[in-house]
Structures are given as structure tokens and as C-alpha cells.
Residue, then its C-alpha position, 0 to 999 in steps of 0.5 A: m575328356n580324353f580318357d586315352l590321351i590320360f591314359a597313357l600320360i600316366f603310362y608313360g610317367l610311370l614308365l619315365l618314373f621307373y627309367f629314372k629309378n633303374k638308370s643304370k640297368f637300361a644300354r641304349q642299341g641303335i633306337l633301341l632303348l634295352y632292359r637287359t633280365k634273365v626273364g623267361i630265361k629258364l621256361m625257354d629251355k622247359f618248353s624247348r625240351h619237345r625236340l621232336l614236336l618242335n623240328i617237326l614245326s620248324y618245316f612248317s615256320i620256314l614254309i609259312g616264311f618263305l609263303g609270307m615273304f612273298l604274299i606281303l611283298y607283292i601286296l606292297i608291290r601293288g598296292t604302291y602301285s595302286l596309291i600312285f596310278i589309280p586315283d581314291s587307293p588307300p595305302v595298303l600300309a597304315p601305323v597301328l597306332p590309338g586315335i589313327k583312323i584307319p579305314g575298315l576299322p574301329t578307332l584303336s584305344f590306347w590300352h587295348w593298343i599297349i596290352s596287343i603290343f605287349i601280348i603278340a611282343v612277348i609271344h614273339e620273342f619268346a618263339h626265338g628264345i625257344y628255337a635257340r635253347l632247342y639248337k642249344i645256343k646260349i640266351k644271354s638276355s631278354g627283356f622289353a624294349f623301347l623305340g621311342p612311345i612303342l613297346a617292343a621285348f627281345v631275346e638276345p641269343d648268341e650271335k656268334v654261336m648261331k651264324k656257325v649252325s647250319n642254314k635250315k637251324q639258322l631259318a627255324i629260329i628266324s621265322a618262329g617269331p611272325f609263324v607263332n603271331i600268325v597262327f596265334a592270330f587264327l586261334i584268336l579267331l577260331f577262340i571268337q567265332f566257335i567258343f566265345f561267338p554266343f557270349i560276346f554277340n547281341s541278336d538284335g543288330i549289327t553296329v557301325v565301326n566305321i564310315e568312309k567320309d565323303s560316302p553315301a552313308s557319310l552324307a546321310n549322316l551314319q555315325p560309327g556306333i549306331i547299331i543298326r537293327e533292319v534293313n528296308n523293314l528286313e530284320v538284320t543280325d550279321p554284317t554278311q546280310v547289309v552287304e548282300l542287300i545292298q548288292s541287291s539293291q539295283g542303286k534303289e534307295m534304302e532304309f536304315l532302321t536304327d537304335r538312333g532313327e531311320f536312314f534313307i542311304k541311296p549306294v552308290m556303284k564303285d569297283n563295281k560294286y554297289y557300295i554305302g563306305i559302312s563297315v560294319t561287326h556284330h553287335v556285342k554285350p555292352s558288358l564285353e565289349w571291352f574284352y572282345m574288342l581287345l580280343y579283336w585287336l589282339w587278332v588283328i596285329s598279331f596278323g599284320i606284324g606277324l606278316f610284317n616282320l616277313l619282309p625281306l627289310g632290313p635287321i626285321d626277321g623277312g629281311r634276316i630270313f633273305y638274308v640266310a636264304m641267298l647264303s645257300f646259292f651265293n658266298e657273303k658278298k654277294s647275299m649282301k650284295l643282293f640282302k641291300s637292295i631289297s632292303i632299300f627297294c622294301l624301304i622305298l614301298i613303305i615310305i611310299n604307303l605312308m607317306p598321307y599318314l606323314i602329310k597329315l601329321f605335318k599338316w596338323i604340327i603346321g597347324l599347333f603353331s597357324 
């Protein structure tokens, strides 16, 4: 029984009922469906009173904004080159949606996805709102939005007033969302590593998270969810131990003792490293596994969204940062021309990287009618 599908149908069924009951309160803005409220605005005002701290953080936020922009653009360009010219290279972008297999990551469940997206969207928009209020820009509304099945949050500052403040203040407001997502991701990671680690993990092995297709591990019938307890008669309690043992194997057959029996796997050379095609993590206590996976996906999705949002593309934060930065050097017409050019370039790179997933989706749809 596919519980994810059942939960999704129930969740979206309830949202649909809410929509029809409150249809007059929803508004369309492009491809977004908005439900405007005043929720959180008073709290934004309260946080915005910490002027000294927020002004100091704004410099870090802007710096991370530009560094992140160069980093994600470099990753995207390099990844696209590899995808086109280097055989078997994976795309560097992937749609983070329930059920979609992403190499190196566990399968994302519906509830982990919807809860993570909601938390990350709320703190992202809340950060924008705090800095808008810091600079005395009115927040007209807040609320949640839909982009198809994807739930999002929004804060709606007075754009006319925002355009009149200095470029530095605009950059602080725009960069605040991605900045707080990246900071939140690392706080979650530190929380897992230094506070929750002793309570979450068992010391009786490590768990296989993902198996690459046609890899030595796949051919040996190793499966996700299997707990590896020993490798070559050596007890393993940390994922790095397995990596080190594979690299020191010299390509000789290795024995993996698991909770489902023994597996014999011979590593092969790939990218100048020995490889068997598995991703592993610590063995989580069953009673805490759901909560651990929530923390894990909060870290992964928050960092991914924060970094992707800094891409100099169209209406997302990175595009707006790029445009405001260009206004510091060029007139409005020249800045807009550069903004449109870099947006089109980024969009092309994104489409190329998503093409493998779009082809799979197309084949799946065709398969429904064949």
C-alpha cells in the first residue's frame, strides 16, 4: 500500500475544501495562487527592533548572497558541461519531490517533504519581512501560496517604497531569505552532530541508503535499508569506515555481513577511486527514524533552496540581487538587459539538467497509455 499517495490525496483534498470554502480570499498572481493574511506581521515588527544586530548580519547576508551566486552558477555551468560531454555524468539539479530517486539521497516521503517545505518557506519569507520592517517598508500582507502542488509562503512588502531605499538596503532585504535558509541548514546539521547524535544513532552498524543502478552493489543484490555490521570481519559503526575499507581493498572481493546475511562484492575503479555504488549513513534507532529523517531533509532542502535561490535568474532572489547590483554600475535599461540575458542563460542550464527527469516523466506518461 502506497501510504505517501494516500496521505497526499487526503492533504490536497483538505486543501481543496479549504480553497472552495474561502475562494473569495484567494488571488492569482501569475502562476501563483495566493491566500493573503496579516499573520506574522506584528512578530516581524518585534524582531525588527534589534537594529544593531540586524544591521551587522546584513553585511554577512549580502556577502553570502554574492558568494552563493557565484558558487551555484559555477556548479551549474560545470555540471552542465559534464552532463553533455562526459558519459554517465549525473545532472547537478534534481526536482526534490516525494518518490523521485536522487543518487546519494534516501527517498523523500510526502510528510517529510511538505513539512520541510513549509518550515523553510516560512523562515525564508519571515526574514525578508523582518528586514523590510527594519527599513520602515510596509508589509501589505503575508500568507501562503501554491505553485501547482507545491506549498509556499510569502511576504508582500510595498514594492514602490522598497525601490526608493538605497541599493544596500534592498540587497539586505532580498538576500535575507536565502541567508537564513543556509544558516538554518547548518544549525540543523550542528544539532544532529553535537546534540542529537548520541540519542539517534545505534552503534550496531550502518544503514544502506541508496544503491546505484548497475553498480557492483546492485549486481550483488544489496538493498537500501540493509544494515551493514561488518566488512571483511571488521565491525563498522561509522560510514567513513566503509569508504576507507573500500579504498584500501585494492579491488579485491569484499565480504559484507548484514542483518540480512552475507554479501560478496568486488569493487571496481571509477574516477580514480574504488567504487561499489552505495550510499550509507549511521544506523538510526527505529523509534527516532522518522524524526531523524525530518531533520535530515530540513538540512538538505534548506541548504539546497537557499543556494538555488541565489542563482541570478528571473524573479527569484538571486536574480533580484543581480539586478540591484547592476544598478550600482549601469543605468536601468542596461541593467535590465544584463538581467534578462543572465536569466535566459540560467534557464537554459536548468532545462538541460532537468532533461533526464523530464524524459523519465514523459516515458512514464506514455507507459500509462501503452
